[in-house]
N, CA and C atoms as an extended XYZ file, in Angstrom:
354
Properties=species:S:1:pos:R:3:atomname:S:1:resname:S:1:resid:I:1 pbc="F F F"
N        41.103      276.918      102.190 N   UNK     1
C        39.789      277.402      102.745 CA  UNK     1
C        38.771      276.558      103.248 C   UNK     1
N        38.514      276.567      104.425 N   UNK     2
C        37.275      275.786      105.229 CA  UNK     2
C        36.262      276.068      104.787 C   UNK     2
N        35.864      277.007      103.907 N   UNK     3
C        34.104      276.955      103.475 CA  UNK     3
C        34.526      277.733      102.089 C   UNK     3
N        33.168      277.492      101.471 N   UNK     4
C        33.335      277.903       99.682 CA  UNK     4
C        32.078      278.959      100.100 C   UNK     4
N        32.161      279.860       99.015 N   UNK     5
C        31.233      280.947       98.927 CA  UNK     5
C        30.784      280.955       97.457 C   UNK     5
N        29.253      280.645       97.129 N   UNK     6
C        29.057      280.565       95.892 CA  UNK     6
C        27.968      281.933       96.048 C   UNK     6
N        28.265      282.661       94.677 N   UNK     7
C        27.239      283.547       94.416 CA  UNK     7
C        27.017      284.248       93.051 C   UNK     7
N        26.146      284.604       92.553 N   UNK     8
C        25.817      285.247       91.163 CA  UNK     8
C        25.174      286.110       91.799 C   UNK     8
N        25.839      287.203       91.071 N   UNK     9
C        25.644      288.636       91.035 CA  UNK     9
C        25.277      289.330       90.189 C   UNK     9
N        24.657      290.275       89.724 N   UNK    10
C        24.415      291.083       88.623 CA  UNK    10
C        25.913      291.431       88.025 C   UNK    10
N        25.914      291.010       86.288 N   UNK    11
C        26.977      291.650       85.849 CA  UNK    11
C        27.148      293.141       85.856 C   UNK    11
N        26.072      293.991       85.556 N   UNK    12
C        25.819      295.584       85.495 CA  UNK    12
C        24.759      295.752       86.237 C   UNK    12
N        24.641      297.145       86.909 N   UNK    13
C        23.669      297.644       87.567 CA  UNK    13
C        24.119      299.039       87.468 C   UNK    13
N        22.583      300.081       87.791 N   UNK    14
C        22.619      301.463       87.277 CA  UNK    14
C        21.673      302.154       87.899 C   UNK    14
N        20.895      302.872       87.990 N   UNK    15
C        20.499      303.900       88.646 CA  UNK    15
C        19.444      303.278       88.788 C   UNK    15
N        18.790      302.884       87.624 N   UNK    16
C        17.283      301.957       87.394 CA  UNK    16
C        17.339      301.012       88.106 C   UNK    16
N        18.171      299.990       88.541 N   UNK    17
C        18.061      299.131       89.513 CA  UNK    17
C        18.405      299.395       91.021 C   UNK    17
N        18.215      300.452       91.016 N   UNK    18
C        17.993      301.126       92.506 CA  UNK    18
C        16.759      301.473       92.221 C   UNK    18
N        16.478      302.213       91.280 N   UNK    19
C        14.478      302.933       91.237 CA  UNK    19
C        13.611      301.642       91.024 C   UNK    19
N        13.872      300.846       90.268 N   UNK    20
C        13.416      299.652       90.242 CA  UNK    20
C        13.259      298.380       91.660 C   UNK    20
N        14.044      298.396       92.439 N   UNK    21
C        14.539      297.257       93.512 CA  UNK    21
C        14.713      296.115       92.856 C   UNK    21
N        15.583      296.159       91.484 N   UNK    22
C        16.079      294.809       91.053 CA  UNK    22
C        17.128      294.277       91.523 C   UNK    22
N        16.907      292.983       91.762 N   UNK    23
C        17.602      292.328       92.759 CA  UNK    23
C        19.555      291.988       92.398 C   UNK    23
N        20.421      292.717       92.936 N   UNK    24
C        21.846      292.513       92.746 CA  UNK    24
C        22.191      290.799       92.524 C   UNK    24
N        21.979      290.363       93.687 N   UNK    25
C        22.135      288.726       94.234 CA  UNK    25
C        21.181      287.877       94.072 C   UNK    25
N        21.384      286.956       93.011 N   UNK    26
C        20.420      286.097       92.401 CA  UNK    26
C        20.635      284.927       93.384 C   UNK    26
N        21.948      284.530       93.512 N   UNK    27
C        21.686      282.984       94.186 CA  UNK    27
C        23.326      283.334       95.715 C   UNK    27
N        22.721      283.053       96.520 N   UNK    28
C        24.037      282.900       97.943 CA  UNK    28
C        24.070      281.856       98.242 C   UNK    28
N        25.255      280.881       98.390 N   UNK    29
C        25.020      279.234       99.123 CA  UNK    29
C        26.391      279.923       99.774 C   UNK    29
N        26.678      279.336      100.813 N   UNK    30
C        27.646      279.007      101.181 CA  UNK    30
C        27.655      277.495      101.669 C   UNK    30
N        29.013      276.607      101.378 N   UNK    31
C        29.083      275.502      101.762 CA  UNK    31
C        30.382      274.964      102.860 C   UNK    31
N        30.144      273.869      103.693 N   UNK    32
C        30.889      273.447      104.150 CA  UNK    32
C        31.456      271.916      103.941 C   UNK    32
N        32.885      271.993      103.434 N   UNK    33
C        32.883      270.467      102.784 CA  UNK    33
C        33.961      269.578      104.249 C   UNK    33
N        34.048      270.512      105.304 N   UNK    34
C        34.681      270.138      105.733 CA  UNK    34
C        34.169      269.062      106.917 C   UNK    34
N        34.862      268.548      107.903 N   UNK    35
C        33.966      267.077      108.436 CA  UNK    35
C        33.727      267.597      110.119 C   UNK    35
N        33.571      269.366      110.016 N   UNK    36
C        33.217      269.866      111.211 CA  UNK    36
C        32.482      270.636      110.722 C   UNK    36
N        31.038      270.884      112.190 N   UNK    37
C        30.168      271.655      111.658 CA  UNK    37
C        31.200      272.822      112.248 C   UNK    37
N        30.789      274.355      111.553 N   UNK    38
C        31.128      275.646      111.487 CA  UNK    38
C        30.367      276.359      112.040 C   UNK    38
N        30.949      277.170      113.036 N   UNK    39
C        29.426      278.133      114.381 CA  UNK    39
C        29.900      279.361      114.414 C   UNK    39
N        29.343      280.026      114.743 N   UNK    40
C        29.250      281.736      114.752 CA  UNK    40
C        29.528      282.344      113.749 C   UNK    40
N        29.141      282.703      112.613 N   UNK    41
C        29.605      282.735      111.019 CA  UNK    41
C        29.563      283.934      111.245 C   UNK    41
N        29.869      284.953      110.509 N   UNK    42
C        29.669      286.411      109.850 CA  UNK    42
C        30.098      286.561      108.233 C   UNK    42
N        29.029      286.773      107.525 N   UNK    43
C        28.990      286.802      105.992 CA  UNK    43
C        29.026      288.393      105.648 C   UNK    43
N        30.469      288.933      105.521 N   UNK    44
C        30.812      290.550      105.054 CA  UNK    44
C        30.231      290.666      103.820 C   UNK    44
N        29.509      291.932      103.152 N   UNK    45
C        29.927      291.939      101.605 CA  UNK    45
C        30.076      292.847      101.992 C   UNK    45
N        30.877      294.007      100.518 N   UNK    46
C        31.687      295.370      100.829 CA  UNK    46
C        31.853      295.298       99.169 C   UNK    46
N        32.133      296.816       98.675 N   UNK    47
C        31.959      297.090       97.281 CA  UNK    47
C        33.083      298.066       97.498 C   UNK    47
N        33.926      297.795       96.369 N   UNK    48
C        34.900      299.464       96.337 CA  UNK    48
C        34.766      299.630       94.805 C   UNK    48
N        34.510      301.023       94.272 N   UNK    49
C        34.214      301.872       95.066 CA  UNK    49
C        32.918      301.363       95.323 C   UNK    49
N        31.982      302.309       96.705 N   UNK    50
C        30.614      301.975       96.929 CA  UNK    50
C        29.628      302.200       96.375 C   UNK    50
N        29.338      301.067       94.934 N   UNK    51
C        28.492      301.405       94.568 CA  UNK    51
C        27.104      300.473       94.942 C   UNK    51
N        27.414      299.681       96.274 N   UNK    52
C        26.703      298.642       96.995 CA  UNK    52
C        26.601      299.174       98.518 C   UNK    52
N        25.943      299.307       99.038 N   UNK    53
C        26.034      299.290      100.574 CA  UNK    53
C        26.387      297.840      100.792 C   UNK    53
N        27.302      297.957      102.380 N   UNK    54
C        27.821      297.237      102.977 CA  UNK    54
C        26.228      296.451      103.433 C   UNK    54
N        26.801      295.060      103.545 N   UNK    55
C        25.351      294.074      104.244 CA  UNK    55
C        26.471      293.250      105.189 C   UNK    55
N        25.654      292.456      106.353 N   UNK    56
C        26.485      291.658      107.201 CA  UNK    56
C        25.045      290.568      107.381 C   UNK    56
N        25.311      289.340      107.004 N   UNK    57
C        24.676      288.339      107.639 CA  UNK    57
C        25.442      287.403      108.665 C   UNK    57
N        24.544      286.898      109.549 N   UNK    58
C        24.784      286.276      110.653 CA  UNK    58
C        24.610      284.993      110.426 C   UNK    58
N        25.346      283.871      110.561 N   UNK    59
C        24.814      282.464      110.691 CA  UNK    59
C        25.395      281.398      111.819 C   UNK    59
N        24.487      281.255      112.149 N   UNK    60
C        24.839      279.969      113.348 CA  UNK    60
C        25.249      278.965      113.089 C   UNK    60
N        25.537      278.247      112.386 N   UNK    61
C        25.855      276.902      112.175 CA  UNK    61
C        25.995      276.734      110.690 C   UNK    61
N        26.700      275.950      109.790 N   UNK    62
C        26.744      275.315      108.750 CA  UNK    62
C        27.183      273.851      109.313 C   UNK    62
N        26.055      272.410      109.168 N   UNK    63
C        26.517      271.392      109.640 CA  UNK    63
C        27.782      271.108      108.290 C   UNK    63
N        28.716      269.641      109.194 N   UNK    64
C        29.896      269.333      108.282 CA  UNK    64
C        29.026      268.530      107.018 C   UNK    64
N        29.747      269.198      106.216 N   UNK    65
C        29.288      268.138      104.770 CA  UNK    65
C        27.884      269.068      104.064 C   UNK    65
N        27.383      269.996      104.417 N   UNK    66
C        26.392      270.621      103.981 CA  UNK    66
C        26.443      272.176      103.311 C   UNK    66
N        25.180      272.676      103.234 N   UNK    67
C        25.440      273.885      102.672 CA  UNK    67
C        24.111      274.747      103.047 C   UNK    67
N        24.815      276.144      103.189 N   UNK    68
C        23.584      276.772      104.248 CA  UNK    68
C        23.382      277.852      102.740 C   UNK    68
N        21.617      278.331      102.301 N   UNK    69
C        21.357      279.131      101.272 CA  UNK    69
C        21.245      280.659      101.961 C   UNK    69
N        21.801      281.598      101.485 N   UNK    70
C        21.230      282.758      102.035 CA  UNK    70
C        19.949      282.989      101.417 C   UNK    70
N        18.710      283.514      101.978 N   UNK    71
C        17.245      283.935      101.241 CA  UNK    71
C        16.878      285.130      101.235 C   UNK    71
N        17.898      285.982      102.384 N   UNK    72
C        17.545      287.440      102.505 CA  UNK    72
C        18.408      287.728      101.467 C   UNK    72
N        18.541      288.174      100.379 N   UNK    73
C        19.874      289.104       99.355 CA  UNK    73
C        19.484      290.115       99.410 C   UNK    73
N        18.675      290.791       99.860 N   UNK    74
C        18.480      292.315       99.679 CA  UNK    74
C        19.773      293.293      100.227 C   UNK    74
N        20.291      293.771       99.421 N   UNK    75
C        21.542      294.715       99.678 CA  UNK    75
C        21.079      296.175       99.082 C   UNK    75
N        21.496      296.908       99.563 N   UNK    76
C        21.183      298.414       99.460 CA  UNK    76
C        22.236      298.647       98.623 C   UNK    76
N        21.637      299.548       97.284 N   UNK    77
C        22.504      300.567       96.267 CA  UNK    77
C        22.558      301.677       96.749 C   UNK    77
N        23.788      302.174       96.383 N   UNK    78
C        23.939      303.508       96.411 CA  UNK    78
C        23.236      304.525       95.576 C   UNK    78
N        22.252      304.686       95.434 N   UNK    79
C        21.653      305.308       94.764 CA  UNK    79
C        22.020      306.809       94.101 C   UNK    79
N        22.675      307.888       94.969 N   UNK    80
C        22.750      309.001       95.004 CA  UNK    80
C        24.616      308.688       94.160 C   UNK    80
N        24.721      308.182       94.609 N   UNK    81
C        25.994      307.916       93.749 CA  UNK    81
C        25.931      306.930       92.001 C   UNK    81
N        24.576      306.170       91.804 N   UNK    82
C        24.709      305.391       91.004 CA  UNK    82
C        24.275      306.683       89.775 C   UNK    82
N        23.317      307.335       90.542 N   UNK    83
C        22.491      308.759       89.952 CA  UNK    83
C        23.342      309.814       89.327 C   UNK    83
N        25.069      309.931       90.112 N   UNK    84
C        25.390      311.049       89.844 CA  UNK    84
C        26.862      309.964       88.983 C   UNK    84
N        26.596      308.883       88.255 N   UNK    85
C        27.647      308.738       87.388 CA  UNK    85
C        27.459      309.230       85.827 C   UNK    85
N        27.951      309.449       85.382 N   UNK    86
C        28.591      309.702       83.996 CA  UNK    86
C        29.395      309.146       83.079 C   UNK    86
N        29.530      307.966       84.039 N   UNK    87
C        30.559      307.358       83.113 CA  UNK    87
C        30.411      305.944       83.714 C   UNK    87
N        30.519      304.649       82.373 N   UNK    88
C        29.999      303.531       83.506 CA  UNK    88
C        31.927      303.448       84.232 C   UNK    88
N        31.605      302.878       85.381 N   UNK    89
C        32.780      302.327       86.399 CA  UNK    89
C        32.701      300.779       86.681 C   UNK    89
N        33.806      300.415       86.918 N   UNK    90
C        33.860      298.851       87.325 CA  UNK    90
C        34.104      298.603       88.663 C   UNK    90
N        33.380      297.900       89.646 N   UNK    91
C        33.498      297.791       91.218 CA  UNK    91
C        33.395      296.311       91.477 C   UNK    91
N        34.726      296.012       92.356 N   UNK    92
C        34.549      294.949       92.817 CA  UNK    92
C        33.990      294.663       94.304 C   UNK    92
N        32.826      293.399       94.022 N   UNK    93
C        31.739      293.384       95.230 CA  UNK    93
C        32.893      291.930       96.134 C   UNK    93
N        32.981      292.428       97.185 N   UNK    94
C        33.794      290.780       98.255 CA  UNK    94
C        33.085      290.677       98.887 C   UNK    94
N        32.629      289.276       99.167 N   UNK    95
C        32.054      288.445      100.101 CA  UNK    95
C        33.478      288.009      101.158 C   UNK    95
N        33.016      287.955      102.581 N   UNK    96
C        33.889      287.593      103.306 CA  UNK    96
C        33.505      286.765      104.279 C   UNK    96
N        33.308      285.375      104.625 N   UNK    97
C        33.030      284.324      105.466 CA  UNK    97
C        34.141      283.973      106.714 C   UNK    97
N        33.564      284.462      108.287 N   UNK    98
C        34.482      284.993      109.030 CA  UNK    98
C        34.111      284.540      110.637 C   UNK    98
N        34.612      283.560      111.055 N   UNK    99
C        34.453      283.130      112.762 CA  UNK    99
C        35.719      284.092      113.364 C   UNK    99
N        34.352      284.801      114.156 N   UNK   100
C        35.475      285.927      114.683 CA  UNK   100
C        36.524      286.675      113.829 C   UNK   100
N        37.983      286.279      114.088 N   UNK   101
C        39.066      287.334      113.104 CA  UNK   101
C        39.543      286.238      112.172 C   UNK   101
N        38.925      285.261      112.402 N   UNK   102
C        39.372      284.111      111.293 CA  UNK   102
C        38.579      283.808      110.064 C   UNK   102
N        39.495      284.303      108.899 N   UNK   103
C        38.829      284.509      107.172 CA  UNK   103
C        38.664      282.417      106.834 C   UNK   103
N        37.102      282.369      106.499 N   UNK   104
C        37.267      280.678      105.961 CA  UNK   104
C        36.919      281.072      104.868 C   UNK   104
N        36.465      281.946      104.407 N   UNK   105
C        36.132      281.992      102.609 CA  UNK   105
C        36.077      283.404      102.030 C   UNK   105
N        36.928      283.552      100.950 N   UNK   106
C        36.062      284.776       99.975 CA  UNK   106
C        35.623      284.828       98.925 C   UNK   106
N        35.040      285.733       98.633 N   UNK   107
C        34.823      285.738       96.789 CA  UNK   107
C        34.551      286.949       96.411 C   UNK   107
N        35.079      286.995       95.002 N   UNK   108
C        35.190      288.153       94.544 CA  UNK   108
C        34.486      288.430       93.245 C   UNK   108
N        33.540      289.168       93.183 N   UNK   109
C        33.009      289.726       91.753 CA  UNK   109
C        33.241      290.918       91.463 C   UNK   109
N        33.484      291.496       89.937 N   UNK   110
C        33.504      292.772       89.132 CA  UNK   110
C        31.913      292.518       88.647 C   UNK   110
N        31.650      293.768       89.058 N   UNK   111
C        30.578      294.460       87.963 CA  UNK   111
C        30.747      295.503       87.476 C   UNK   111
N        29.852      295.903       86.850 N   UNK   112
C        29.651      297.345       86.170 CA  UNK   112
C        28.953      298.314       86.258 C   UNK   112
N        28.922      299.659       87.290 N   UNK   113
C        27.846      300.573       86.812 CA  UNK   113
C        27.858      301.243       86.029 C   UNK   113
N        26.828      300.812       85.501 N   UNK   114
C        26.549      302.192       84.251 CA  UNK   114
C        26.488      303.847       84.631 C   UNK   114
N        26.538      304.594       83.597 N   UNK   115
C        26.096      305.945       83.777 CA  UNK   115
C        24.646      305.871       83.640 C   UNK   115
N        23.849      306.993       84.473 N   UNK   116
C        22.511      307.554       84.278 CA  UNK   116
C        21.863      307.101       82.947 C   UNK   116
N        22.978      307.451       82.183 N   UNK   117
C        21.724      307.658       80.388 CA  UNK   117
C        22.265      306.266       79.901 C   UNK   117
N        22.781      305.681       80.128 N   UNK   118
C        23.238      304.022       79.445 CA  UNK   118
C        22.139      303.182       79.877 C   UNK   118
């Protein structure tokens, strides 16, 4: 891989997480260990099943040998989906860094979406 994604995400989310606007991503850093700058990047977040809404960040440049910290880490939660859960379920959150169609790095994090009454 030409880059690295480091992410700290919640282990569990609930409908209350949505209602109380609790952050799901505590930290999100993209590092470029290569000897060349990386430019015109897109960081995409997707969840399966979609307990978290999709989010895309545009990153102009990450200089060679440096890191880029994402400060705006707000992501939409699927409130009605979480509200309807009657039992807990596992969800995989995938972060993918792209330059056009080339995937430079990927990171997958599993979390548990709890039932409304948990």
